[in-house]
VOMIGU-326041 format. One record per residue (C-alpha): residue in three letters; x, y, z. Coordinates in pm, whole numbers. Example, Ala and Ser with C-alpha at 12.3 -4.5 7.8 and 13.67 -1.06 7.14 Angstrom:
<pts>
PT residu      u      v      w
PT    ALA   1230   -450    780
PT    SER   1367   -106    714
</pts>
This chain:
<pts>
PT residu      u      v      w
PT    MET   9357  12789  12528
PT    ASN   9290  12829  12915
PT    ILE   9626  12748  13043
PT    ASP   9471  12679  13394
PT    LEU   9192  12428  13276
PT    ILE   9499  12220  13130
PT    LYS   9720  12223  13404
PT    LYS   9424  12080  13584
PT    TYR   9414  11757  13379
PT    ASN   9777  11767  13322
PT    GLN   9839  11418  13511
PT    PRO   9976  11102  13360
PT    GLY   9825  10862  13129
PT    PRO   9805  10639  12825
PT    ARG   9907  10784  12459
PT    TYR   9656  10508  12347
PT    THR   9825  10453  12041
PT    SER   9689  10101  12102
PT    TYR   9449   9958  12329
PT    PRO   9531   9816  12595
PT    PRO   9858  10035  12572
PT    ALA  10136   9889  12533
PT    THR  10234   9794  12903
PT    PHE   9983   9506  12879
PT    PHE  10213   9304  12663
PT    HIS  10357   9049  12781
PT    THR  10669   8761  12703
PT    GLY  10369   8487  12714
PT    PHE  10256   8573  12309
PT    THR  10493   8351  12131
PT    ALA  10546   8347  11715
PT    ASP  10291   8078  11716
PT    ASP  10032   8297  11894
PT    TYR  10174   8545  11542
PT    LYS  10112   8289  11332
PT    LYS   9756   8181  11423
PT    HIS   9641   8562  11434
PT    ILE   9826   8657  11072
PT    LEU   9621   8359  10939
PT    LYS   9313   8463  11142
PT    SER   9341   8845  11021
PT    ASN   9287   8722  10658
PT    ASN   8907   8702  10718
PT    GLU   8851   9013  11003
PT    GLN   8834   9344  10938
PT    PRO   9021   9604  10830
PT    GLU   9075   9372  10531
PT    ASN   9330   9633  10355
PT    ILE   9728   9572  10469
PT    SER   9985   9838  10639
PT    PHE  10327   9757  10647
PT    TYR  10529   9951  10902
PT    VAL  10946   9934  10832
PT    HIS  11150  10028  11170
PT    ILE  11493  10092  11056
PT    PRO  11724  10140  11387
PT    PHE  11965  10323  11276
PT    CYS  12109  10678  11316
PT    SER  12431  10875  11219
PT    LYS  12436  10995  11566
PT    LEU  12249  10975  11860
PT    CYS  11954  11275  11945
PT    LEU  11948  11323  12315
PT    PHE  11557  11365  12348
PT    CYS  11545  11053  12128
PT    GLY  11304  10784  12269
PT    CYS  11306  10552  11971
PT    ASN  11476  10204  11926
PT    THR  11805  10332  11757
PT    THR  12154  10260  11737
PT    ILE  12436  10439  11612
PT    LEU  12489  10306  11226
PT    ARG  12757  10040  11234
PT    GLY  12958   9892  10919
PT    GLU  12775   9796  10596
PT    ASP  12803   9436  10658
PT    THR  12632   9501  11002
PT    VAL  12323   9739  10803
PT    LYS  12292   9435  10504
PT    ALA  12264   9201  10765
PT    TYR  12024   9341  10927
PT    ILE  11827   9419  10554
PT    ASP  11818   9084  10506
PT    ALA  11646   8966  10819
PT    VAL  11372   9241  10769
PT    ILE  11323   9016  10440
PT    LYS  11289   8693  10516
PT    GLU  11044   8823  10806
PT    ILE  10863   9014  10540
PT    GLU  10870   8719  10291
PT    THR  10781   8453  10592
PT    VAL  10443   8690  10746
PT    ALA  10374   8679  10325
PT    GLY  10355   8352  10313
PT    LEU  10049   8312  10549
PT    LEU   9842   8648  10450
PT    ASP   9600   8631  10143
PT    GLU   9762   8738   9856
PT    LYS   9422   8934   9765
PT    ARG   9462   9173  10006
PT    LYS   9610   9496   9903
PT    ILE   9805   9749  10073
PT    SER   9673  10070  10154
PT    GLN   9962  10187  10332
PT    VAL  10314  10169  10421
PT    HIS  10531  10341  10680
PT    TRP  10901  10355  10739
PT    GLY  11023  10485  11077
PT    GLY  11341  10450  11321
PT    GLY  11557  10558  11383
PT    THR  11671  10703  11134
PT    PRO  11534  10545  10763
PT    ASN  11744  10776  10519
PT    ALA  12040  10714  10703
PT    ILE  12110  10400  10513
PT    SER  12158  10309  10151
PT    LEU  11853  10413   9950
PT    ASP  11947  10037   9767
PT    HIS  11841   9856  10075
PT    ILE  11503  10064  10095
PT    GLU  11412   9962   9726
PT    ARG  11494   9593   9792
PT    ILE  11254   9596  10064
PT    MET  10961   9772   9857
PT    LYS  11029   9541   9576
PT    THR  10963   9247   9784
PT    PHE  10645   9436   9878
PT    GLY  10534   9477   9560
PT    LYS  10618   9094   9446
PT    TYR  10379   8972   9705
PT    PHE  10092   9232   9656
PT    SER   9945   9485   9487
PT    TYR   9826   9844   9603
PT    THR   9480  10015   9639
PT    ASP   9486  10345   9402
PT    ASN   9514  10576   9680
PT    ALA   9798  10431   9911
PT    GLU  10034  10643  10129
PT    VAL  10361  10508  10104
PT    ALA  10544  10769  10347
PT    MET  10913  10792  10489
PT    GLU  11059  10946  10815
PT    VAL  11339  11173  10695
PT    ASN  11630  11350  10878
PT    PRO  11704  11653  10633
PT    ALA  12059  11650  10755
PT    TYR  12077  11354  10506
PT    LEU  11858  11450  10231
PT    ASP  11981  11536   9911
PT    PHE  11750  11638   9629
PT    LYS  11860  11318   9433
PT    ASP  11737  11104   9711
PT    ILE  11406  11259   9720
PT    ASP  11407  11144   9308
PT    ARG  11500  10830   9416
PT    LEU  11292  10766   9655
PT    ALA  10973  10898   9393
PT    GLU  11106  10649   9183
PT    ILE  11058  10378   9464
PT    GLY  10695  10452   9517
PT    PHE  10714  10688   9774
PT    ASN  10466  10980   9809
PT    ARG  10447  11101  10140
PT    LEU  10793  11229  10339
PT    SER  10765  11352  10685
PT    ILE  11072  11594  10784
PT    GLY  11208  11574  11113
PT    ILE  11316  11917  11167
PT    GLN  11244  11953  11570
PT    ASP  11377  12303  11562
PT    PHE  11497  12541  11333
PT    ASP  11784  12709  11555
PT    PRO  12067  12580  11505
PT    GLU  12213  12658  11829
PT    ILE  11919  12423  12052
PT    LEU  11975  12132  11770
PT    LYS  12349  12124  11895
PT    LEU  12257  12087  12227
PT    VAL  12057  11761  12129
PT    ASN  12335  11677  11936
PT    ARG  12126  11732  11628
PT    ASP  12263  11790  11266
PT    VAL  12156  12042  11049
PT    SER  11936  12039  10765
PT    VAL  12188  11974  10456
PT    HIS  11976  12204  10276
PT    PRO  11744  12455  10325
PT    VAL  11414  12287  10449
PT    LYS  11214  12562  10220
PT    ASP  11410  12423   9886
PT    LEU  11396  12042   9994
PT    VAL  10984  12055  10056
PT    ALA  10953  12273   9727
PT    TYR  11153  12013   9545
PT    MET  10919  11736   9731
PT    LYS  10592  11874   9594
PT    LYS  10774  11934   9217
PT    ALA  10899  11552   9208
PT    GLY  10513  11436   9294
PT    PHE  10490  11361   9664
PT    GLU  10137  11433   9715
PT    GLY  10210  11475  10108
PT    VAL  10489  11663  10304
PT    ASN  10460  11710  10668
PT    LEU  10727  11860  10904
PT    ASP  10798  11762  11254
PT    LEU  10839  11980  11567
PT    ILE  10924  11926  11904
PT    TYR  10872  12211  12238
PT    GLY  11038  12122  12554
PT    LEU  11417  12116  12417
PT    PRO  11675  12306  12624
PT    HIS  11730  12666  12543
PT    GLN  11410  12655  12375
PT    THR  11167  12962  12459
PT    VAL  10779  13065  12401
PT    GLU  10966  13306  12162
PT    SER  11210  13086  11964
PT    PHE  10959  12855  11935
PT    LYS  10715  13081  11770
PT    LYS  10974  13141  11525
PT    SER  10998  12721  11452
PT    VAL  10658  12783  11375
PT    ALA  10658  13065  11182
PT    GLN  10894  12927  10962
PT    ALA  10757  12599  10933
PT    ILE  10436  12831  10800
PT    GLU  10616  12978  10554
PT    ILE  10687  12649  10377
PT    SER  10418  12545  10370
PT    PRO  10351  12159  10390
PT    ASP  10055  11999  10387
PT    ARG  10096  11848  10745
PT    LEU  10237  11955  11065
PT    VAL  10290  11827  11417
PT    THR  10443  12022  11721
PT    PHE  10511  11716  11930
PT    SER  10590  11748  12317
PT    TYR  10942  11652  12446
PT    ALA  10837  11324  12668
PT    HIS  11110  11361  12918
PT    VAL  11193  10984  13094
PT    PRO  11520  10959  13168
PT    TRP  11435  10635  13347
PT    VAL  11356  10471  13014
PT    LYS  11661  10690  12773
PT    LYS  11908  10755  13008
PT    ALA  12092  10976  12754
PT    GLN  11820  11217  12796
PT    LYS  11958  11293  13148
PT    LYS  12215  11504  12979
PT    LEU  11948  11729  12917
PT    GLU  11877  11846  13268
PT    THR  12214  11981  13319
PT    TYR  12135  12206  13016
PT    GLY  11746  12298  13183
PT    LEU  11441  12233  13003
PT    PRO  11102  12434  12996
PT    ASN  10883  12376  13329
PT    PRO  10509  12273  13222
PT    GLU  10384  12601  13216
PT    GLU  10608  12723  12976
PT    LYS  10568  12423  12733
PT    LEU  10223  12511  12759
PT    LYS  10256  12821  12639
PT    MET  10450  12694  12382
PT    PHE  10157  12482  12267
PT    ASP   9937  12745  12288
PT    ALA  10117  12944  12125
PT    GLY  10186  12715  11832
PT    LEU   9815  12628  11825
PT    LYS   9733  12976  11793
PT    MET   9987  13076  11479
PT    LEU   9866  12728  11297
PT    THR   9478  12794  11343
PT    GLU   9532  13139  11197
PT    ALA   9763  13054  10908
PT    GLY   9430  12839  10837
PT    TYR   9565  12489  10954
PT    VAL   9291  12224  11098
PT    SER   9369  12089  11452
PT    ILE   9377  11702  11421
PT    GLY   9364  11539  11751
PT    MET   9630  11725  11991
PT    ASP   9920  11806  11811
PT    HIS   9897  11720  11457
PT    TYR   9762  11971  11173
PT    ALA   9693  11954  10857
PT    LYS   9508  12209  10561
PT    PRO   9186  12208  10490
PT    ASP   9211  12024  10191
PT    ASP   9408  11750  10332
PT    GLU   9242  11395  10362
PT    LEU   9282  11387  10749
PT    SER   9076  11709  10778
PT    LYS   8837  11580  10571
PT    ALA   8805  11273  10765
PT    LEU   8762  11501  11091
PT    LYS   8478  11680  10968
PT    ASN   8321  11335  10864
PT    ARG   8409  11174  11152
PT    LYS   8614  10917  10970
PT    LEU   8946  10945  11136
PT    HIS   9174  10661  11296
PT    ARG   9487  10599  11431
PT    ASN   9756  10352  11480
PT    PHE  10112  10311  11591
PT    GLN  10186  10521  11247
PT    GLY   9968  10799  11352
PT    TYR   9630  10981  11221
PT    ALA   9480  10821  10883
PT    THR   9171  10800  10720
PT    ARG   8958  10503  10742
PT    GLU   9017  10417  10352
PT    THR   9373  10373  10423
PT    THR   9387  10215  10761
PT    GLY   9477   9888  10723
PT    GLN   9590   9583  11016
PT    VAL   9962   9606  11045
PT    TYR  10218   9395  11041
PT    GLY  10561   9554  11137
PT    PHE  10917   9446  11067
PT    GLY  11253   9509  11206
PT    THR  11388   9601  11572
PT    SER  11058   9662  11804
PT    SER  10826   9717  11550
PT    ILE  10451   9637  11675
PT    SER  10216   9464  11433
PT    GLN   9832   9615  11526
PT    LEU   9609   9279  11405
PT    ASN   9226   9318  11497
PT    GLY   9286   9037  11708
PT    ALA   9626   9120  11873
PT    TYR   9923   9302  11893
PT    ILE  10285   9175  11853
PT    GLN  10575   9331  11905
PT    ASN  10926   9228  11816
PT    THR  11285   9225  12004
PT    LYS  11468   9536  12047
PT    LEU  11768   9406  12048
PT    LEU  11947   9404  11675
PT    ASN  12147   9115  11696
PT    LYS  11864   8903  11878
PT    TYR  11673   9034  11588
PT    ILE  11865   8930  11314
PT    GLU  11929   8570  11459
PT    SER  11586   8513  11555
PT    VAL  11509   8615  11206
PT    ASN  11725   8372  11027
PT    ALA  11659   8068  11275
PT    SER  11266   8096  11209
PT    GLY  11141   8392  11010
PT    PHE  11012   8552  11361
PT    ALA  11144   8752  11612
PT    VAL  10851   8783  11899
PT    GLU  10948   8953  12227
PT    ARG  10584   9040  12351
PT    GLY  10255   9066  12258
PT    TYR   9895   9079  12371
PT    GLU   9556   8933  12248
PT    LEU   9266   9099  12261
PT    SER   8918   8978  12372
PT    LYS   8578   9086  12253
PT    GLU   8570   9366  12553
PT    ASP   8933   9448  12453
PT    ILE   8779   9536  12077
PT    ILE   8501   9683  12205
PT    ARG   8673   9919  12421
PT    ARG   8969   9990  12160
PT    ASP   8676  10113  11928
PT    ILE   8509  10352  12157
PT    ILE   8868  10506  12312
PT    THR   8963  10504  11929
PT    GLU   8646  10682  11817
PT    ILE   8675  10960  12137
PT    MET   9082  10994  12049
PT    CYS   8983  11056  11697
PT    ASN   8685  11225  11574
PT    GLY   8604  11375  11945
PT    TYR   8245  11172  11889
PT    LEU   8098  10902  12049
PT    ASN   7721  10770  12004
PT    MET   7682  10482  12281
PT    ASN   7380  10370  12128
PT    GLU   7528  10329  11767
PT    LYS   7851  10138  11926
PT    ALA   7617   9880  12091
PT    ASP   7458   9806  11775
PT    GLU   7768   9816  11557
PT    HIS   7898   9510  11773
PT    ASN   7596   9348  11837
PT    ILE   7556   9377  12213
PT    SER   7285   9517  12439
PT    PHE   7360   9880  12576
PT    GLU   7360   9741  12972
PT    ASP   7657   9524  12821
PT    LEU   7843   9806  12651
PT    ILE   7799  10025  12989
PT    ARG   7906   9684  13173
PT    ILE   8222   9650  12949
PT    VAL   8381  10017  12942
PT    ASP   8269  10040  13321
PT    PHE   8050  10366  13239
PT    SER   7928  10620  13484
PT    GLU   7786  10931  13408
PT    ASP   7953  11082  13720
PT    LYS   8336  11027  13530
PT    LEU   8186  11302  13304
PT    GLN   8063  11506  13560
PT    LYS   8408  11704  13597
PT    PHE   8434  11811  13193
PT    ILE   8083  11878  13155
PT    GLN   8138  12115  13408
PT    ASP   8456  12286  13242
PT    ASP   8236  12315  12942
PT    LEU   8472  12038  12764
PT    ILE   8240  11828  12651
PT    SER   7805  11800  12587
PT    PHE   7670  11465  12681
PT    ASN   7295  11436  12584
PT    LYS   7119  11107  12514
PT    ASN   7389  10911  12569
PT    ILE   7595  11114  12303
PT    LEU   7924  11248  12397
PT    GLU   8092  11541  12211
PT    LEU   8404  11706  12264
PT    LYS   8399  12059  12236
PT    SER   8691  12276  12074
PT    GLU   8906  12291  12386
PT    GLY   8804  11903  12478
PT    PHE   9042  11801  12244
PT    PHE   9345  11940  12473
PT    VAL   9237  11709  12732
PT    VAL   9103  11411  12469
PT    ARG   9345  11143  12647
PT    ASN   9178  11221  12990
PT    ILE   8833  11211  12864
PT    ALA   8908  10889  12687
PT    MET   9005  10734  13032
PT    ALA   8656  10773  13136
PT    PHE   8595  10500  12919
PT    ASP   8923  10281  13022
PT    PRO   8821  10008  13318
PT    LEU   9208   9822  13304
PT    LEU   9359  10172  13327
PT    LYS   9622  10155  13646
PT    ILE   9835  10467  13687
PT    LYS  10149  10338  13789
PT    ASP  10479  10577  13899
PT    ALA  10656  10649  13571
PT    GLN  10519  10478  13409
PT    TYR  10292  10707  13170
PT    SER  10372  11052  13020
PT    LYS  10177  11345  13160
PT    THR   9836  11362  12904
PT    VAL   9936  11716  12769
</pts>
């Protein structure tokens, strides 16, 4: 990896987990708008359903965290929250076509496995009450190994989960102590081996680079341990330092954070080690074994992406989110719930919904989203084919994305992409700056101070 070249493009920009980005969501979007779009989504693509459940509780606050979390309170509060989530699910289910099938369920947080698995089973049974699953449905949960026992793995398998994502972050207990995160209760290698024995089809490990006291050498040790464990997928997240959003992160500055050049070297070291170990680089920070569905989808240019991460087109569904701060991603709209725990419970109990803000996509937004998703996921764009897919002229496509070949010249000159006969294709190093390349097709982009994290 050419680090000087990467530094050149390391500027603030959207992550494009949605298009337009969440910065466009507004409070003028109401629960009535959501209901309208739920009904409309029954006749839109993709036909499959993807459910997201947000569990905001954590036993303790990790200082690096940028998610919507709250310290675990008494059991009465947890039960009241789960009751509200179930009511929200039943409200939405009443508007969905029962013939549609679930192809994806994802649990995030917070720490989903910080609460009793009885609560988790209640919610999963609610899904099963109203809908059936596709044959290859992915049912996944993000888990903290500090609160994961072998009997929990068996129970999660019984409940219906087939994928687990283990939040390791770093294998060094001293670094974990600095960021206020507990170490795994069991050796991670043993947990992963047990998961595979219990029938889990996919196990993912999450690592973070850019934490206090991390060095290139210490991060390489964590990556080496991860490779030895041999998960199906692995993610190396760049720590996003946004203390203006998450005040707890301010404390990490007192310990000293790796500078941008050190972070790039960590990323480069992880990339080299993982690809040499046989993993395929998916997007910018995800890796998968060659026989994994994500690797196959990338090879066939059928990779997709949503707020839950990368997925195949086959398992992708319109996303209906439940719980605080959850985001629904429908064909024609984005909807986000309130982040406040008590407000969420009160609102759902009163109306079945807890919508705080959202965004209704125009036809032009949908076209731009499709184009940017293709670039972000598959590193490829055939502009003529996209015009045909959306039943518009090539000239209209150019206007909608405000395209000019001049915007691509710097990427061509730096040998990051090729562009011939209106076909864009990223070269291997182009994926390192894929967000920058996607920005060339985003006429709505307006970069403001402290609005976006850096692209690398």
